[in-house]
C-alpha positions in Angstrom: 47.0 -17.7 10.8 48.7 -16.4 7.7 48.4 -12.8 6.7 46.6 -13.8 3.5 44.0 -15.8 5.4 43.5 -13.0 7.8 43.1 -10.5 5.0 40.6 -12.7 3.3 38.5 -13.0 6.5 38.6 -9.3 7.1 37.6 -8.6 3.5 34.7 -11.1 3.9 33.5 -9.4 7.0 33.7 -6.0 5.4 31.7 -7.1 2.4 29.1 -8.7 4.6 28.8 -5.5 6.6 28.5 -3.5 3.4 25.6 -5.7 2.2 23.7 -5.4 5.5 24.4 -1.7 5.8 22.5 -0.9 2.6 19.5 1.2 3.7 16.5 1.6 1.5 14.2 4.5 2.3 10.5 3.8 1.6 7.9 6.6 1.4 4.7 5.7 3.1 1.3 7.5 3.2 0.4 6.0 6.5 -3.3 6.6 6.4 -4.4 3.3 4.8 -5.2 0.8 7.6 -4.5 -2.1 7.8 -1.9 -1.8 5.1 0.0 1.2 6.3 -1.0 3.4 9.2 0.3 5.1 12.4 -0.6 3.2 15.6 -1.2 4.5 19.1 2.6 4.6 19.7 3.1 6.9 16.7 4.8 4.0 14.9 4.2 3.3 11.2 2.8 -0.2 11.1 0.7 -2.5 8.9 0.7 -5.4 6.5 2.9 -3.7 3.9 5.3 -2.5 6.5 5.7 -6.0 8.0 6.1 -7.4 4.5 9.0 -5.0 3.6 10.6 -5.7 7.0 10.5 -9.4 6.3 11.7 -8.9 2.7 14.6 -6.8 4.0 15.7 -9.5 6.4 15.6 -12.1 3.6 17.4 -9.9 1.0 19.9 -8.2 3.4 19.0 -4.6 3.5 17.8 -2.2 6.1 14.4 -0.6 5.5 13.5 2.9 6.7 10.0 4.3 6.4 9.2 7.9 5.8 5.6 9.2 6.3 4.7 11.1 3.1 1.5 12.7 1.9 -0.1 10.8 -1.0 -0.5 13.9 -3.2 3.3 14.4 -3.5 4.5 10.9 -3.1 5.3 10.1 -6.7 7.0 13.5 -7.3 9.2 12.8 -4.3 10.3 9.5 -5.8 11.2 11.2 -9.1 13.0 13.9 -7.2 15.2 11.5 -5.2 13.7 12.2 -1.8 13.6 8.4 -1.1 14.5 5.2 -2.8 11.0 3.5 -3.1 7.3 3.8 -2.3 5.7 1.2 -0.1 2.2 2.5 0.1 -0.4 0.2 -1.5 0.5 1.4 -4.9 -1.4 -0.5 -7.6 0.7 -1.4 -10.7 -0.9 0.3 -13.7 0.3 0.8 -17.3 0.2 4.6 -16.8 2.4 4.4 -13.7 4.8 2.0 -15.3 5.6 4.8 -17.8 7.0 6.9 -15.0 8.5 4.4 -12.6 9.6 0.8 -12.2 7.7 -1.7 -10.1 8.7 -4.8 -8.1 7.0 -8.1 -8.6 3.4 -7.9 -7.1 3.1 -8.6 -3.3 -0.7 -8.3 -2.9 -3.8 -8.8 -5.0 -6.5 -6.1 -4.4 -10.0 -5.2 -5.5 -12.0 -2.1 -5.3 -14.9 -2.0 -2.8 -17.9 0.3 -2.4 -18.6 1.3 1.2 -22.0 2.8 2.1 -24.0 3.7 5.1 -25.5 0.7 7.0 -29.0 1.9 5.9 -28.2 2.4 2.3 -30.0 0.3 -0.4 -27.2 0.8 -3.0 -25.7 -2.4 -4.3 -23.4 -0.9 -7.0 -21.9 2.3 -8.1 -24.6 2.6 -10.7 -27.2 2.8 -7.9 -25.5 6.1 -6.8 -25.9 8.1 -10.0 -26.5 11.7 -9.1 -25.0 11.0 -5.6 -21.6 12.0 -4.2 -19.0 9.2 -3.9 -15.6 9.8 -2.4 -12.1 8.3 -2.7 -8.6 9.2 -2.1 -7.3 11.4 -4.8 -5.1 9.8 -7.5 -6.1 6.2 -6.5 -7.6 3.4 -8.5 -10.7 3.8 -6.4 -11.1 7.4 -7.6 -10.5 6.4 -11.2 -13.3 3.7 -10.8 -15.8 6.3 -9.7 -15.0 8.6 -12.6 -15.7 5.8 -15.0 -19.4 5.6 -14.0 -21.4 8.2 -15.8 -23.7 10.2 -13.5 -21.9 9.6 -10.2 -20.3 12.7 -8.7 -16.7 12.0 -7.7 -15.3 13.7 -4.6 -11.5 13.5 -3.9 -9.9 13.4 -0.5 -6.3 13.7 0.7 -6.9 10.8 3.1 -9.3 7.9 3.0 -10.3 8.4 6.6 -11.7 11.8 5.8 -13.9 10.3 3.2 -15.1 7.7 5.6 -15.9 10.4 8.2 -17.9 12.3 5.6 -19.8 9.1 4.7 -20.7 8.6 8.3 -21.8 12.2 8.7 -24.0 12.1 5.6 -22.0 14.3 3.3 -21.2 11.3 1.0 -23.4 8.5 -0.3 -20.5 6.1 -0.8 -16.7 5.6 -0.7 -14.6 3.5 -3.0 -11.3 2.1 -1.8 -9.1 -1.0 -1.8 -11.0 -4.0 -0.3 -8.7 -4.6 2.8 -9.1 -0.9 3.7 -12.9 -1.1 3.1 -13.1 -4.2 5.4 -11.1 -2.5 8.1 -13.5 0.5 8.3 -16.7 -1.5 7.7 -16.0 -4.4 10.0 -13.2 -3.6 12.5 -12.8 0.1 13.1 -14.7 0.9 16.3 -15.8 4.4 15.2 -17.2 3.2 11.9 -18.0 -0.6 12.0 -21.7 -0.3 13.1 -22.4 2.6 10.8 -21.0 1.3 7.5 -21.1 -1.8 5.3 -19.5 -3.0 2.0 -22.2 -2.8 -0.7 -20.2 -4.3 -3.6 -16.9 -5.4 -4.9 -16.1 -3.6 -8.2 -14.7 -6.0 -10.7 -12.2 -4.2 -13.0 -9.7 -6.9 -13.9 -6.7 -8.0 -11.9 -5.1 -5.4 -9.7 -1.9 -5.8 -7.7 0.2 -3.8 -5.3 3.9 -3.4 -6.1 6.8 -1.4 -4.7 7.6 1.6 -6.9 11.2 2.7 -7.6 12.7 5.3 -9.9 13.1 4.3 -13.5 16.4 2.4 -14.0 17.2 1.9 -10.2 18.1 -1.7 -10.7 20.1 -2.1 -7.5 17.2 -1.2 -5.3 14.6 -3.1 -7.4 16.7 -6.3 -7.4 17.1 -6.3 -3.6 13.4 -5.7 -3.1 12.4 -8.4 -5.6 14.8 -10.8 -3.9 13.2 -10.2 -0.6 9.6 -10.5 -1.9 10.4 -13.8 -3.6 11.8 -15.2 -0.4 8.8 -14.0 1.7 6.5 -15.8 -0.7 8.6 -19.0 -1.0 9.1 -19.4 2.7 5.5 -19.0 3.7 6.1 -15.7 5.5 3.4 -14.0 3.3 0.8 -16.4 4.6 1.8 -15.7 8.2 1.4 -11.9 7.6 -2.0 -12.4 6.0 -3.2 -14.3 9.0 -1.8 -11.6 11.4 -3.4 -8.7 9.6 -6.5 -10.1 7.9 -7.2 -13.3 9.9 -6.6 -15.5 6.9 
């Protein structure tokens, strides 16, 4: 083998290693089952986590997930504490002014969860009542749009659901997969709660948020998401986490 050929092979191996060695650190508020949450083994798991792991494999980067409280998650991105946010972040015009987003990876709607004995069928039915949501979410914004409903903000959606069960709230608004998890599957809540309504407010999609202008990270994430969709991996993950 000539020295030139050997050098070429070594250079190729080095470049391949460099590509695969690229680590992207994702901030995650792991309090949003089944999208992102901490399991009994203290591991961060969920649909979004599996999705980014699959995207990473397809695009050639290493994902690292950092549990981060929601109330500071966007400030941490702007401050460079991590490369991206993988935490059921809905793409909105307001957020797009401050950060860039990947192509969408999940379509979501807002759902109203109430006590199993409640007669409410819409947010309008809860005028004069306390309705909770996680602070800074599209669910919280939906509550504030309905005149007469009293919005209550929470750092974690689980705390809002607990207050609903305990009678301190009359409803909770959150993303539909999370609502379904609490109302249908979560053993401590399922027989006590129900989904009263789906709040139609136009198309809403999750995306991965990155700092403005961080094209390198955005391109890698988009490459991975596209492959996950095209290869049918997305459908497999939906079946795993949602049974569909």
